[in-house]
N, C-alpha and C positions, 0 to 999 in steps of 0.2 A: 504494500500500500504506500503510494507516494503522497506526501503531505507538503503543500506549498503554503507560503505565508505572504500576504500582500496587505497593504493598507486598504486598498480599494479593489474590489472585483467587479467588473462590468460583464454582464451576461448578454451577449448579442453584439454583433459588429455591423449592424446596419447604420443608417444615418444617425439615429438617436444614440446608439452605443458609441459610435466613433466620435460624435460631437461631445459626448460626455468624457470620453477618454482624452481628447485634446485638452480639456480643462483640468481634469483630474491628474493626468500624467505630468503636468507642469507643477503640481502642488504636493503630490503624494506618490508613493510607489504603487503603481497601477498595473493590473493585468486584465486583458480582454479575453473572455472565453467565447468561442463561437463554433457552432456545428457546421458552418460553411466557411470557405475561404472568404475573407471580408468583402472583396469586390464582387462576390456572387450573391450578396444579400439582396433582399427584395426591393430595397430603396432604389436600386438601379433600374427597376422596371417603371418607375414613375416617369411620366412623360411631360405633362403640360406646363408646370411652372411652380413658383413659390411666390406667394403674394405678400406685398408690403406697400403701404401708402407712401411711396417715394415721390409721387406727383411729378415724375419725369416727363410724361407725355400729356397729362391733363390734370386739372385740379383734383386733389384727393387729401384725405387726412385720416388719422388712426381711429377717430371716433366713428366715422362712417364704416370703417372696416369692422369695428367692434359691433356696431348695430347689425351689419350684414351677417356676422357670425352668430349672433344671438337669434336673429329672426330666422336665418337659415337652419339653425338647430331646433326650430320650433319651440323656442323659449325654454328648453330644458338645459340650456347652457348655463354653467356657473359663471356669472358675469364678471366676477373678479378675475377669473382665469382668462376670459376673452379679452379683457382690458390689458392684462399683462402681455398676452400674445400679440395683440395689435400694436401696442406701444413698442415692444422690443423687436417687432418684425423688421423695422428699418435697419437697426444695427445688425440683425441676423443676416440680412442680405449683404450688407457692406462687409461683414466679417468674411463671408464666403468670397466676395470679390477680392478682398485683400489676400486671402489664401490662394487665389489664382484661378477661381472658377470662370470659365469663358462664357459669360452671359452674352446674348444677342445685344447689339448696340443700336442706338439711334444715330442719325447722320452726325449729330453733335458729339457722339462718343459716350453718351450716358447709357445706363442700363435700360434696354427697351422694355416696354410693358404692353400686355394685351388683355383683352376681356376674358372673363371666365364666369361660369354659372353662379348666380346669386350675389355677385359683387357689384355694388351700385354706388352712385354718387348721391349726396344729399338725402340720405335715409330712404333710398328706394326709388328715386325719381327717374333714373335712367342708368344703363350699364356704364361701368367705368373700367379704364385700363389699369389693372392693379397687379397682374401676374408677371413677375420677372422670370425669364425663361432662357434656356439654351436649346434652340430649335424645339424638337419634341423629345429631347433626351435629357431633360433637366435633372431627374433623379440619378441617372447614370453619371452625369458630370459632378453632382454633389457627392456621390459615393466615392468616386475616384479622387476628388479634391480632398475630402476628409481623410481618406486612407493615406494619401501622400503626406498630409500634415501630421498624422499619427506617427508615421515612419520618421518624419523630421524631428518630432519631439521624443523619439525613443520609446514609444508605448510598446509594452510587451504583449504579444498575441499568442494565444494557445488555439491554433486553428484545428478544426474538426475535433473539438472537445465538446461533448453534448452534455449539458447540465441537466441532471435528472432529479435533483432534490436540493432543498434549502435546509441547512442545518440551523435549528433554532434552539436557544438556551434561555432559560429564565434567570434573570439577574435582578435581585431585590424586588421580586414580584412582577417584573416587566419582561416580556419576551423580546429577545433581540437576536438578530442574525449572527451566527458564529462563522458561517462560510457556506460553501456549496459542495455538492458531490457531482463529479463529472466522469463521463465515460469516454475514453480516448478511442476514436474510431479506428485508428491505424493499428492499435495493438490489442484492443479489447480490455485494457487495464482500467481500473477505477482509481481516480485521483481525488484527494480531499484538498480543497482550497480554503484556508482560514483567512478571514478578513475582518477588519474593523467595520467596514461598510460595504454593502452590496447594492449594485444597480441592476435592475432588470430592464432590458431593452430588446426583447426577443420577438417583437412583431405580432402579427395577427393570427387568425384562425380560419382563413378563407377556405381551406381544403375540407371543411365540414360540408361544403356544398359541391355539387358536381360541376355546374357551370360557374366558373370563377376566373377572375383575372389573376388570382394569387398563385405563386409558385408552389411546387410540390412540397416544399419544406415548411409552409406556413400552417402549422398544426397546433397552435395554441400552447406550446410547451410552457412558456413562462406563466401564463394564466393558470394552467392546470397545476403546476408545481406549487404556486402560491396558494391556490384553492385547497389543495391537499394538506397544506400546513396551517389551515384555519384562517387564512386571509380571505376576506369577502371579495366577490366580483361584482362590479357595479354596471348596471344598465346593459346587461348582456342580450336583452331582447332586441336591441337596436343594431341592425346590420344594414350597411348601405349596399344597394344594388346599382352599380354604375350603369347609366343608360346605354352606352355604346360599346358593348362587347360584340365581337364578330359572331354572327348568328350561328348557333350550334357548337361553338368552340369556347366562347367566353374570353378569348384573347382581347385585350383592351385596345380600343381606339380612343385616344385622349379627348377630353373636352376641349382641348386646344383647337381641334378641327372646327367645332362650333364657334369657338372664340375668333377664329379666322374667317367665319362666314358660312360654314357648312350648314345645311338645312335638313331637318328630319321630315320625311314625307311618308304618307301611307299609300295603299294600293291605288287610290284615286289620284295620286300626285299632289294631294293637298298638304300644305304646310300646317299640320294639325296643331302644333304648339300655340298657334295664334288663338285657338279656342280655349286652351287651358291656362296660359299665362300671357295675356294680351300685351303687357308692357315690355317684358324682356324675352318673351317667346322661347326660342331654343336654348337660351341661357338662363332659364329658371334653375333653382336648386335641383340636385340630382334625384331626390326622392320624388319630386313632382314630375320631372321628365320621365323617370323610370315607370311610374304608375300610369302616366299618360300613354306611353308606348304600349304597355301591357294591356291597357284598356282598349286601344285601337285594335289590337289583335283579338281581344275577347269579343269585340263588337263586329268582327268580320271584315275589318279593313286592313288586315295583315297582308303581307306580300309573299310570293313564292308559291310552290305547289301545295304546301300545307298551310299557307296563310299564317305563318307563325313568326314573322319578323317584320320590321319596318325598314326604311331605307335612309341612309345618310348620304346626302347629295352634295358633292364637291364639284360637280361638272361645270358650274358657272364660274369657278375660280380659275385664274390664270395658272397654267402648269408651272411656270417659273415661280410663282408665289407659293404654290403647294410644295415644290421641291425645296424652296428656301426655308419654309416655316414648319413643314410637316413631313419630313423625309421618311421617318420610321413608320408612321401611320399608313402611308400609301404603300410602302413595301410590304407591310403585314397583309394588307388587302390583296395584293398581287400574289404573295407567297401562299397564304392559307386558304383563300377563297377563289383565286384565279380571276379576280375582278380588277379591271383597270380604272382607278379612281378619276383619271382625267376625263373619261368618257362614259363611265357607268356608275350609278349609285351603289353604295356598299351595304349589304344586308347586315343589320345590327339588332340586338335585343339585350335587355338588362342582364348583367353578370354580377355575381357576388364579389364585392370589392373591398370593403373596409369595415372593421368592427369598431363601432363607436364606444362600446363598453370595454371593461378590462379591470386591472388592478387599481383600486381607488387611491388617488393621491391628492395632496393639497398643491397650492401654487408653488411651493418650494420643492416639489417632486418627492416629498416624503410619503411613504406608503401608510395608509390608514388601517388600523386594526379594527376600527368601528367608526361611527360617526364623529366621535370626539377625540380619539387618541391615535397618535402616530406610533409606528414601530421604529424606535430609535435605530439609526444605522441602515435602514432599508429604504431604497429609492426606486422609482420606476419612471420611464419616459418613452414616448412614441406610442405605437399602436397597441402595445401590451398594456398601457396605462389608460386610466380614465380620470382626467383632471377636473371637471369635465368641460373641455373647451369646445367639443363638437356637439354636445347635447344629443338630440335624436337624429341628427342628419349633418354630416360634415360637408362644408363647402369645398369645392375643388380648390386645390393649391394650399389649403390650410394644413394638409398633412405634412408636406415638406417643411412648412413653417413650424408646425408643432414639434417635429423632431429636432429642429435646430434651436428653438427657443427653450424648450423644456429639457432637451438633451444637455444643453449648456448649463442650465440651472441644476440639473441632477449631478453633473460632473463636479461643479464647484461645491455644491452642498455636501456631497459624499466625501470629497477631499478635506473640506473644512471640518466635518464631523470627525474624521479619522485623526486629525491633529490633536484632539483633546480626549478621544476615547481610548480605552484599552481593548486589547484583544479579548474576546469572549471565549471561554473554554468550549471546545467542540464537544457535543454530546458523546457519551461512550458508544463506540461502534456505530458512528454516524452513517457509515456506508452500508450497514447490514441490509436495510430495506432495499436499496438499489441492487446490491449483489444478489439478493434472493430473487428479486423480480427478473433480472437478466438471466440468471441460471435456470430459473423455472421455464422461462420462455425459450431459451436456447436448447434445452433438453426435452421439451415437451413432445409427446407423441400424438398430440391432438390431430383431428382430421379436418378441422376448419382452416380455410386459407385467408390470410390477411387481405389480399386483393379483393376477394369476393365480399367479405364483410364491409370493407371500406366502400366498395362500389354500391352496395345496397344502402349504406348509411347516406352517401352523397345523393343518391337518387331520391331517397326518402325526404331529405331536407329540401331538395329542389321542389319536390311535389307538394310538400306540406308546410314549409316554413319560409317560403320565398317572398315575393313582392306582396301577394295577398294572403292573409291568414284568417282562420276562424277558430273558435274554441274546438270544433270538431276535428279540423285538420291537425291542430296542435296536440290534442289528446291522442289522436291516432299515431302521431309521430312519437309521442312518449311511450306508448304501448310497444311500438315496433323497435324503438331504441332499447327497451328492456329485453326484448328477444335477441337483439344483436349482441347485447352485453352477455347474455347467456351463451350465445354461440362463441363469443370471444373467449369465454372460460375454457373452451375446448379447442383453442387454436394451436396450430403447430407450424413451425417454420422449417424450410428445407436446408438452409445453410447452418451447419453446426459449428462453423469456425469462429475465430475471435477477431481476425483481421478484416477490417472494412466489411462487417457483416450487416449489409443494408436490409436484409430480411428482418434481422433483430431490431434494427433502428425503426423500420416501418411498423413493426409490431407494437413498440412502445408508443410511437406517434398515434397509432390507431386508438390505443387506450385513452390518450388525452382527448382525441376527437370525440369519442363516445361520451366521455364525461361532460365535455363542454356543449355538445349537442343537447344533452339533457338539461343543462343549466339554461341555455338559450330558450328551449321550449317552455320550461317552467316559468321563466321570467316573462315570456310572451303571453302565457295564459293569464298570469297575474294582471297584466296591463290591459284592462278592458276599455280601451280607447284606441284611436288612431292618432299617431304623432310621428312626424318625420319618417324614418325608414321602416317603422312598424305600423302596418295598415291592417286593421281588423275589419273585415267585411260585416261582421255581426255587431261591431261598435264603430261605425264609420266616422264619428265626430271626435274632435279633441275635447277632453274633459279636464279643464284646469282645476275644477273644484275637487275632483276625486283623485287625479293622477299627476298633479304638478309636483312630482317628487322623483328622486332617483330610486331605482330598484337595487337592493343589496342582497346578494345571495351568499349564504354561508354553508359550508359543509358542517353538519351537526348530527352526530349519531343518534341523538335523542329526539330529533324532530321529524315531522312528516309534512310535506307540502304537495298538494295536488296528487296524492297517492305515491309520491316518491319519498321513501324513507331516507333519513340522513341528510335532509336539505331544509334550510330555514330561510325564509324571505323576510327582510325588513325594508324600511324605506329611509331615505335621507333627504332633507330639504334642499331645494334648489336655491342657490345664492343669487338674489336679485339686487342689483345696485341702482340702475337708472332706467332700464327698459321693462315696462310692465307688459305682460302677455297681451297680444292683440291678434287680430285675424291676419293670416299670411296672404297678402295679395301681391301678385307679380304681373 
């Protein structure tokens, strides 16, 4: 058993993890643990941009950005967090510029900006150019830039180390993180990392759905590890379905296409978003556009032989403009669908994209044990966390902003905490649970196959817990998930080796997916209203009187919620500072 000791351990090397590492690495001895090579992290798939009220191309200010974030999140946003993010957005973009990120430029040499869904001027009067971008490869550029700067600052990386447990120790009646347990993919060995502070930045859980823009590795690891150690998960019912995934595949076509003038059309050639959002049309927030598209299909105005998608039309744009601003998007359409965007509209349909919920934190990126108490020394940032800056629906470009603003805050806070804190003693045999789990899985003679269970889970979630939901579909999902968990107990893997055993890796990931699918479904049953990314056909209206709160889901052996034993639901108040809930009109 190898034991390592660092002041700060950061779990995950995407945008949030590496932004935290740049700050922490300059202040304390820091190590980054990641199950992927850093530049393979999913931040690199983000296309459209990172918003900030720079006002480089037209009038803008951070208060308008705050309002758009709160309204876009259907008023479930914690407004103190939204204010922090909008104010610090400007420095976050300038930080990246100084690190060397090659943003697109205006003729005057300033960072160029373009429109994105839900971003407006003067509190909703008209669209505004707020998104800073590097063609349609902004996430890729951010990831490369952050990694280069981590190398520059001498940050230590443990690549392909999969963190499977959080070691917690009680000190003076307060639970604190003592470190993490990690599985080294190259050797199959278990490593203990002792740390004064731990930062979770492990990303989302999109692979719980079949049609998703998320990479194969986004299996909710950090959320599940925290949940299994008694840390609540906040607002897990809210999952964003990005409007423009390639039909049948889910591969993302960025909102940047609509920001540059692309139009959504139904089978009649109608620009249907004019009916749903008359003011900003195709640039309405993602939840509204996704539901509108799904509704066009449900009412028989879908396209194709099965009438199961709509069309994204770029044919009126100049090919030179498309090539300059949207090179990846057009290449995806050609490669995966055989469609030429210069002359043909592209088939699109909503795809599971982003988890608004996650590990609850305050604006200092400190993880909450409950509504009132933080866990000293434990931090989280990025999609794994719920601060809650996205509420029930994240605006486009706010994710790349979130990882930079709160990643930076988490890194600074974790390092500063480590300067005055002592190491907490690791629990005796902290690795035992992980070792037992892996050995049981590796040596099992079960007849069920990982791929088959995962496929059934993803198809179930697509069918029952996607854009439209009802009590009936959600309860059916819960019943089926219980059966899948029973099948999982009889799972067997074919690879018995220890080196790069991806069969074993996927078996562990599937366990996390099953757990989190259950949490998502139970939280969705609890919320008997429609808000943001969560739309209940049996409760189609927003209910501020009954549900203007966050959902907090706890693992609790002594409780039962909606027939699920071992789960407890509580609520947390939404922080409202200046914007009272009002009707969302676009």
